[in-house]
Backbone bond lengths (Angstrom), bond angles and torsions (degrees), N, CA, C in turn:
res aa  C-N    CA-C-N  psi(-1)  N-CA   C-N-CA  omega(-1)  CA-C   N-CA-C  phi
1 M - - - 1.478 - - 1.538 109.27 -
2 T 1.319 115.80 132.74 1.466 120.44 179.83 1.538 109.54 -117.39
3 R 1.316 116.77 128.90 1.447 121.40 178.70 1.507 109.36 -142.88
4 K 1.325 116.70 130.96 1.467 121.35 179.65 1.510 110.80 -91.17
5 S 1.330 116.73 138.78 1.460 121.18 -179.58 1.521 109.93 -65.54
6 S 1.330 116.70 147.07 1.463 121.61 -179.79 1.504 113.85 -69.36
7 G 1.365 117.48 -21.78 1.459 121.17 -179.67 1.516 113.82 90.77
8 V 1.317 118.75 -1.72 1.472 121.67 177.19 1.507 109.18 -67.73
9 D 1.342 117.20 128.78 1.446 121.17 -176.23 1.522 109.57 -142.70
10 V 1.344 116.23 -175.13 1.445 121.04 -174.91 1.530 112.26 -60.68
11 Q 1.357 117.47 -34.22 1.441 119.44 -177.03 1.526 113.23 -65.35
12 H 1.324 117.47 -12.90 1.477 120.10 177.74 1.526 112.21 -87.05
13 A 1.297 118.77 1.02 1.472 121.00 -176.79 1.515 111.14 -63.37
14 I 1.357 118.82 -42.16 1.466 121.50 -178.75 1.518 111.11 -63.34
15 P 1.359 120.51 -51.80 1.478 119.03 176.77 1.520 112.56 -57.57
16 I 1.327 117.38 -36.56 1.453 118.89 179.25 1.515 111.42 -64.48
17 V 1.329 117.00 -45.16 1.472 121.03 -179.62 1.540 110.08 -64.55
18 I 1.335 116.99 -43.07 1.465 120.20 -179.95 1.547 110.39 -63.39
19 G 1.326 116.26 -44.52 1.465 119.38 178.95 1.507 112.12 -61.13
20 L 1.316 116.94 -43.42 1.482 119.66 179.34 1.520 110.65 -64.95
21 A 1.345 116.72 -41.34 1.463 119.46 -179.05 1.524 111.15 -63.64
22 C 1.342 116.67 -44.97 1.469 119.84 177.74 1.485 112.65 -62.98
23 G 1.338 116.12 -42.96 1.467 118.94 179.68 1.516 112.51 -64.11
24 I 1.328 117.37 -42.82 1.466 120.08 179.60 1.517 110.36 -63.96
25 Y 1.350 117.44 -42.80 1.451 119.32 178.60 1.520 112.89 -62.59
26 A 1.364 116.66 -42.21 1.455 120.36 -179.31 1.541 110.31 -63.38
27 F 1.321 116.35 -41.80 1.477 118.57 178.74 1.516 111.26 -68.81
28 S 1.328 117.10 -34.84 1.483 119.15 178.89 1.524 112.02 -64.77
29 V 1.338 116.28 -24.49 1.465 120.40 176.46 1.505 111.11 -87.13
30 G 1.351 116.82 -46.41 1.441 119.85 -172.01 1.511 115.41 -76.60
31 V 1.340 117.37 -38.88 1.464 119.25 -174.66 1.551 112.62 -68.05
32 P 1.333 119.47 -50.16 1.490 117.86 177.54 1.522 112.17 -59.94
33 R 1.337 115.77 -36.45 1.492 117.39 -179.60 1.540 109.98 -67.32
34 L 1.312 116.67 -38.29 1.486 119.75 -179.63 1.543 109.81 -66.87
35 V 1.345 116.05 -39.73 1.465 118.78 178.47 1.519 111.35 -61.69
36 T 1.355 116.10 -41.59 1.449 119.61 178.82 1.517 112.08 -66.48
37 Q 1.340 117.36 -37.37 1.453 120.64 178.83 1.525 112.36 -66.37
38 L 1.342 117.04 -31.74 1.452 121.16 -178.00 1.520 113.35 -86.92
39 T 1.314 116.55 -31.18 1.468 119.28 -172.67 1.530 113.76 -124.70
40 G 1.338 118.57 -2.42 1.441 120.94 -172.90 1.530 114.36 -78.99
41 V 1.347 113.97 -179.35 1.466 122.32 -178.57 1.538 108.00 -99.13
42 E 1.327 115.78 128.03 1.462 120.48 -179.27 1.528 110.17 -84.87
43 G 1.315 116.62 148.71 1.460 121.35 178.91 1.507 111.40 -170.97
44 S 1.308 116.25 -162.65 1.458 123.46 -177.19 1.506 111.42 -116.33
45 F 1.322 115.71 136.45 1.464 121.13 177.87 1.526 107.14 -108.11
46 H 1.355 115.34 129.65 1.452 122.37 177.93 1.535 108.56 -110.65
47 A 1.322 116.34 113.78 1.475 120.30 -178.88 1.519 110.00 -73.24
48 E 1.335 116.25 133.37 1.443 122.00 179.86 1.528 112.33 -120.59
49 R 1.327 117.12 -40.89 1.450 121.49 178.91 1.538 107.50 -130.73
50 C 1.313 116.44 128.86 1.458 121.04 -178.25 1.513 111.25 -134.13
51 T 1.285 115.68 149.71 1.482 123.72 173.49 1.509 108.54 -127.57
52 W 1.325 117.04 153.29 1.451 119.62 -178.82 1.510 110.59 -133.30
53 E 1.333 114.31 158.32 1.434 122.13 175.21 1.510 109.25 -153.76
54 L 1.328 116.77 163.80 1.477 121.49 -179.63 1.524 110.45 -92.50
55 D 1.333 115.61 136.78 1.445 118.60 177.42 1.541 110.30 -84.13
56 S 1.303 117.36 -172.49 1.482 121.66 -176.71 1.514 112.57 -64.50
57 E 1.326 118.17 -21.69 1.442 122.28 179.23 1.519 112.80 -98.76
58 G 1.316 117.01 7.03 1.450 120.81 178.19 1.509 115.33 82.25
59 E 1.339 115.88 11.19 1.479 120.13 179.72 1.542 108.94 -90.17
60 T 1.352 114.68 146.28 1.464 120.09 179.81 1.521 111.31 -78.92
61 Q 1.339 115.65 133.60 1.447 121.99 176.09 1.534 108.87 -124.09
62 W 1.333 115.18 135.61 1.450 120.99 -177.96 1.526 110.96 -112.32
63 E 1.308 116.44 135.69 1.470 123.86 172.05 1.531 106.98 -117.21
64 C 1.352 114.96 132.18 1.466 118.75 -170.43 1.528 112.23 -129.85
65 E 1.310 113.35 151.89 1.460 123.47 174.12 1.506 108.75 -128.09
66 G 1.317 117.21 144.20 1.467 119.59 -177.73 1.514 112.12 -171.63
67 S 1.322 116.81 -132.84 1.461 121.61 -177.91 1.515 109.84 -130.58
68 F 1.337 114.67 153.05 1.458 120.83 178.44 1.514 109.02 -125.56
69 T 1.330 116.09 135.37 1.467 121.84 177.61 1.522 108.33 -124.60
70 A 1.324 116.37 125.88 1.475 120.52 178.29 1.510 111.35 -61.12
71 S 1.324 115.02 149.70 1.477 119.94 -178.65 1.520 112.80 -59.68
72 D 1.336 117.74 -32.88 1.473 120.80 179.75 1.521 111.38 -89.99
73 G 1.338 117.16 3.60 1.455 120.45 178.50 1.508 115.25 71.64
74 S 1.337 118.55 14.08 1.454 121.61 -175.46 1.514 113.01 -71.99
75 F 1.309 118.70 -26.56 1.482 121.17 178.21 1.491 110.57 -159.31
76 T 1.327 113.63 159.75 1.455 122.45 176.03 1.533 108.87 -132.39
77 I 1.326 116.84 137.80 1.474 122.71 -179.80 1.516 107.91 -115.85
78 R 1.328 115.68 128.96 1.478 121.25 176.66 1.528 107.40 -152.77
79 P 1.286 120.48 128.14 1.463 126.15 -5.05 1.535 111.40 -85.29
80 I 1.316 115.50 161.52 1.441 122.29 178.10 1.534 108.32 -149.92
81 E 1.301 115.28 145.02 1.454 120.86 -177.30 1.517 109.06 -98.00
82 S 1.317 116.16 140.40 1.480 121.38 176.21 1.528 108.63 -92.16
83 E 1.344 116.17 123.05 1.460 118.68 177.32 1.529 109.57 -70.34
84 G 1.338 114.03 151.33 1.464 118.97 -179.37 1.527 110.76 86.63
85 V 1.315 114.22 -176.90 1.478 121.13 -176.97 1.522 108.90 -125.82
86 F 1.336 114.70 159.34 1.452 122.71 176.16 1.537 109.15 -113.29
87 D 1.331 114.40 148.81 1.486 118.55 176.78 1.540 110.68 -72.37
88 S 1.302 116.70 -26.17 1.469 121.30 178.39 1.535 106.71 -150.06
89 R 1.326 115.88 164.13 1.471 119.32 -179.45 1.525 108.68 -64.96
90 P 1.350 117.47 122.09 1.475 118.97 -179.10 1.530 111.89 -68.81
91 Q 1.318 113.82 126.86 1.466 119.38 179.02 1.535 112.11 -94.60
92 E 1.337 115.94 -20.91 1.462 121.36 -179.19 1.530 109.25 -115.84
93 P 1.320 118.09 159.34 1.465 120.41 174.33 1.536 111.55 -57.90
94 V 1.317 116.17 142.11 1.467 121.06 177.74 1.539 108.88 -121.39
95 T 1.347 113.29 152.60 1.472 118.55 -177.42 1.524 111.82 -75.74
96 R 1.319 115.12 131.27 1.472 121.25 177.90 1.520 108.81 -143.76
97 L 1.307 116.75 166.77 1.477 123.01 175.81 1.494 110.05 -126.71
98 V 1.332 116.78 149.48 1.456 122.61 176.52 1.517 108.98 -132.38
99 G 1.340 115.63 159.94 1.457 119.90 179.44 1.507 114.26 -77.26
100 G 1.323 117.27 -16.97 1.485 120.52 -179.47 1.519 109.56 163.01
101 P 1.318 117.40 -175.65 1.475 122.35 -176.53 1.518 113.13 -62.84
102 S 1.310 118.68 -21.32 1.457 120.88 -178.70 1.538 113.26 -97.07
103 A 1.294 118.18 7.93 1.464 121.80 -178.24 1.531 111.05 -65.59
104 D 1.330 115.04 150.01 1.460 120.51 177.74 1.532 112.84 -113.89
105 K 1.361 116.05 -2.26 1.448 120.26 178.56 1.511 109.24 -139.90
106 A 1.346 115.59 139.98 1.459 123.68 176.42 1.526 107.19 -100.74
107 V 1.337 115.90 129.37 1.455 121.80 -171.33 1.514 110.72 -103.16
108 P 1.351 119.92 136.38 1.459 120.31 175.64 1.543 110.08 -68.61
109 P 1.336 118.22 149.55 1.468 120.85 -175.88 1.542 113.89 -77.52
110 D 1.304 118.99 -10.11 1.461 122.09 -177.75 1.529 110.48 -70.09
111 L 1.329 117.89 117.90 1.467 122.02 -177.43 1.537 112.53 -65.36
112 A 1.322 116.22 -22.51 1.475 118.08 -179.76 1.512 111.40 -63.14
113 T 1.344 117.61 -27.82 1.475 119.69 179.88 1.528 111.54 -69.01
114 S 1.330 117.33 -15.66 1.466 121.45 175.44 1.522 112.25 -100.92
115 L 1.327 116.97 -40.19 1.455 120.53 -174.97 1.538 112.10 -71.73
116 V 1.337 116.83 -32.63 1.468 118.24 -179.44 1.519 110.61 -65.45
117 P 1.331 120.80 -49.85 1.477 119.23 176.35 1.509 113.46 -59.85
118 M 1.331 117.34 -37.22 1.462 119.13 178.80 1.521 112.10 -67.36
119 G 1.354 116.93 -37.28 1.455 119.77 175.19 1.524 111.65 -64.22
120 F 1.324 117.01 -39.58 1.461 120.44 175.07 1.528 111.29 -63.51
121 G 1.320 116.36 -38.53 1.455 120.19 178.11 1.515 111.95 -62.57
122 L 1.343 117.10 -42.52 1.464 119.91 177.93 1.534 110.97 -61.95
123 T 1.344 115.80 -41.02 1.467 119.39 179.87 1.535 110.33 -65.79
124 A 1.334 116.22 -38.85 1.461 119.81 -177.26 1.505 112.48 -67.17
125 V 1.334 118.42 -34.55 1.470 120.68 -176.04 1.528 111.24 -90.81
126 A 1.328 118.91 -3.01 1.474 121.00 -177.92 1.526 110.83 -61.18
127 F 1.355 116.86 -51.84 1.461 118.95 -179.04 1.533 112.17 -64.39
128 P 1.362 119.27 -48.74 1.455 117.20 178.20 1.523 113.68 -57.73
129 A 1.309 117.18 -38.19 1.480 119.27 179.75 1.531 110.36 -64.73
130 W 1.335 116.57 -44.23 1.485 118.06 177.56 1.513 111.23 -65.58
131 A 1.345 118.50 -43.10 1.449 122.11 -176.56 1.529 111.14 -63.18
132 L 1.343 116.84 -44.82 1.467 120.17 179.51 1.497 111.86 -64.36
133 T 1.357 115.73 -40.33 1.448 118.87 177.79 1.538 112.18 -65.64
134 A 1.338 116.83 -41.31 1.467 120.71 178.31 1.509 111.00 -65.66
135 A 1.342 117.70 -42.78 1.458 120.96 179.35 1.508 111.58 -62.14
136 T 1.317 117.55 -40.82 1.468 121.21 177.10 1.526 111.15 -63.56
137 R 1.348 115.86 -41.37 1.451 119.98 178.67 1.526 111.81 -65.65
138 D 1.350 116.02 -38.77 1.458 119.82 178.90 1.530 110.38 -65.12
139 A 1.351 116.51 -41.67 1.462 119.89 179.71 1.539 110.84 -62.51
140 A 1.338 116.39 -40.29 1.455 119.98 177.01 1.521 111.23 -64.22
141 E 1.335 115.25 -37.86 1.460 119.74 179.16 1.525 111.21 -65.36
142 R 1.331 116.56 -40.38 1.482 119.01 178.76 1.510 110.85 -65.86
143 R 1.314 117.66 -38.55 1.472 119.21 177.13 1.529 110.72 -64.19
144 R 1.318 115.94 -38.58 1.484 118.98 178.21 1.519 110.88 -66.94
145 R 1.344 116.51 -35.08 1.449 119.20 176.30 1.532 112.10 -61.90
146 R 1.334 115.21 -43.35 1.468 119.27 -177.77 1.542 110.34 -62.72
147 R 1.326 115.11 -37.32 1.474 116.92 -179.84 1.525 111.84 -73.52
148 A 1.359 116.52 -39.72 1.468 118.73 -175.21 1.525 112.40 -84.95
149 W 1.344 116.39 -31.06 1.469 120.80 -174.65 1.516 108.09 -147.80
150 P 1.313 119.77 90.21 1.473 122.00 -174.92 1.489 114.18 -53.88
151 A 1.357 118.53 -30.98 1.457 120.07 -178.20 1.527 111.59 -64.74
152 A 1.336 118.42 -23.39 1.475 121.02 -178.20 1.506 111.47 -73.56
153 A 1.337 118.52 -12.05 1.476 119.38 178.72 1.481 113.13 -65.14
154 D 1.355 117.46 -21.70 1.466 121.05 179.91 1.520 112.13 -88.32
155 L 1.339 119.21 -3.70 1.465 120.08 -178.68 1.517 109.38 -76.16
156 P 1.337 117.62 149.49 1.481 120.29 176.61 1.527 110.69 -65.19
157 P 1.359 118.98 160.24 1.456 122.26 -176.32 1.515 113.03 -58.23
158 N 1.356 117.73 -35.40 1.459 121.30 -174.31 1.534 111.62 -103.68
159 F 1.341 116.33 33.77 1.447 119.57 -174.49 1.520 110.76 -70.62
160 G 1.307 120.09 -31.74 1.458 126.80 -168.59 1.524 114.18 -39.05
161 P 1.366 120.10 159.52 1.468 120.49 -2.03 1.509 112.74 -79.01
162 V 1.319 115.53 146.01 1.455 122.23 -179.96 1.501 108.60 -123.18
163 R 1.319 117.95 129.46 1.451 120.42 175.58 1.527 108.67 -92.16
164 I 1.308 115.85 117.33 1.461 120.96 -175.50 1.524 108.95 -98.69
165 P 1.318 118.35 120.53 1.458 119.85 -179.23 1.534 110.37 -71.59
166 P 1.309 117.77 151.26 1.472 120.25 177.96 1.508 110.97 -61.20
167 A 1.326 115.43 146.88 1.475 121.07 -179.36 1.527 109.87 -60.04
168 G 1.345 117.25 133.07 1.456 122.73 177.34 1.513 113.57 87.00
169 S 1.335 117.46 -4.11 1.451 118.41 179.69 1.517 108.75 -79.97
170 G 1.311 116.77 159.30 1.472 119.79 -179.61 1.494 112.47 -93.21
171 T 1.353 117.57 30.69 1.442 119.67 -175.20 1.505 112.36 -63.84
172 E 1.389 115.89 -37.40 1.448 117.56 -175.85 1.547 110.66 -64.59
173 T 1.380 117.00 -34.45 1.456 119.80 -177.00 1.512 112.50 -100.78
174 G 1.380 115.30 -7.77 1.443 118.98 -176.30 1.526 111.45 -63.25
175 A 1.328 115.14 -40.05 1.459 118.66 -177.35 1.525 109.74 -64.38
176 G 1.359 116.17 -42.09 1.451 119.03 -179.29 1.519 110.99 -66.37
177 S 1.334 118.01 -38.24 1.456 120.38 179.00 1.492 111.81 -65.82
178 S 1.355 116.33 -39.55 1.448 119.94 179.08 1.514 110.55 -64.75
179 A 1.360 114.57 -40.42 1.469 118.31 179.95 1.522 110.05 -65.00
180 D 1.358 116.90 -40.81 1.462 118.70 -179.86 1.518 110.98 -64.80
181 T 1.350 115.80 -41.33 1.466 120.35 178.50 1.514 111.18 -61.24
182 A 1.344 115.57 -44.86 1.468 119.94 -179.82 1.510 110.46 -63.25
183 A 1.350 115.97 -40.48 1.474 119.47 -179.20 1.505 109.70 -66.08
184 G 1.335 117.63 -40.12 1.453 120.21 179.08 1.490 112.25 -65.80
185 S 1.349 116.98 -39.25 1.451 119.88 178.96 1.501 110.55 -63.63
186 S 1.356 115.27 -42.60 1.490 119.06 -178.91 1.506 110.42 -63.89
187 A 1.352 115.83 -42.62 1.487 119.62 -179.38 1.512 109.45 -63.23
188 G 1.369 117.47 -42.61 1.437 119.71 -179.44 1.501 112.81 -64.56
189 S 1.351 116.28 -38.57 1.457 118.78 178.87 1.487 110.81 -67.11
190 A 1.328 118.23 -39.48 1.451 121.17 179.41 1.506 110.57 -65.20
191 A 1.339 117.67 -42.08 1.447 120.85 178.90 1.526 111.10 -62.91
192 G 1.318 116.26 -41.24 1.452 119.67 179.20 1.494 112.80 -63.53
193 S 1.357 115.79 -39.25 1.452 119.76 178.87 1.510 111.27 -66.50
194 S 1.354 116.48 -40.22 1.449 119.93 178.59 1.527 111.14 -64.03
195 A 1.322 116.44 -38.78 1.478 119.90 -179.05 1.512 110.61 -69.49
196 A 1.292 118.35 -30.58 1.475 121.07 -179.05 1.500 112.00 -68.86
197 V 1.350 116.71 -34.89 1.439 119.70 -179.00 1.519 109.98 -73.99
198 G 1.331 118.55 124.01 1.450 122.81 176.56 1.520 113.31 76.70
199 S 1.328 120.43 14.86 1.448 121.15 -179.55 1.526 110.72 -79.87
200 V 1.292 116.20 158.13 1.465 121.21 -179.27 1.507 107.93 -80.70
201 P 1.361 118.22 133.94 1.462 120.45 -179.46 1.510 110.62 -67.19
202 P 1.303 117.17 153.08 1.465 120.78 -179.57 1.523 111.90 -58.17
203 V 1.340 115.59 156.81 1.462 121.72 179.90 1.523 109.43 -65.68
204 G 1.337 115.29 137.99 1.449 120.89 178.80 1.487 114.74 89.25
205 T 1.354 117.06 3.29 1.476 118.78 178.23 1.482 108.62 -114.44
206 T 1.308 115.59 152.75 1.471 122.84 -178.72 1.497 109.28 -106.75
207 P 1.294 117.96 119.53 1.478 118.36 178.73 1.515 111.15 -65.52
208 K 1.303 115.37 145.60 1.460 122.07 177.18 1.510 109.78 -85.29
209 H 1.348 115.51 137.59 1.456 120.80 177.51 1.498 107.57 -112.36
210 H 1.268 114.76 136.91 1.467 120.93 -179.57 1.507 107.90 -110.50
211 S 1.321 114.94 135.23 1.439 118.97 178.72 1.514 110.30 -109.91
């Protein structure tokens, strides 16, 4: 059986940790927001205090805090922060959703604000998931090598491809036996040739003379 090592090694630990951290953070943002959008209480958010900053393209972004009132008037939350940013300071109430009367953040109803972070999270954990799976498979392969062929235990992790002989086969000594046989055959042939040169002809035969 021949199998090539995946190449996953210790130097990949940092990318794996970073990918996992980014994926976990993205899901921690996207999943609770999606749950609130699907099951939360709809109402109106009134901005009272806002701060702004410039994004990477020089556009103004506003983050606001204020009060939320459920559409049925059953409860009001103050203060509460609105997730996401506004292009300008909202002058009128805007639609938001909350998880309940004890919520501390009002979520926008647009599902894209949840699905985009979750998509980024899936992308971020793709490499760590593959790397951890490959490393586990490589470790299992090395253990199998040690059981089937003890000499392979000394090979480096990324030695592959390695052809592992079946357990109990004489592959490890077969090459040496073939070499010894070939050497013996060559020695025998050479000895025979040397004996033929200058040997005495058999009794009853007349040697040929060439002029």
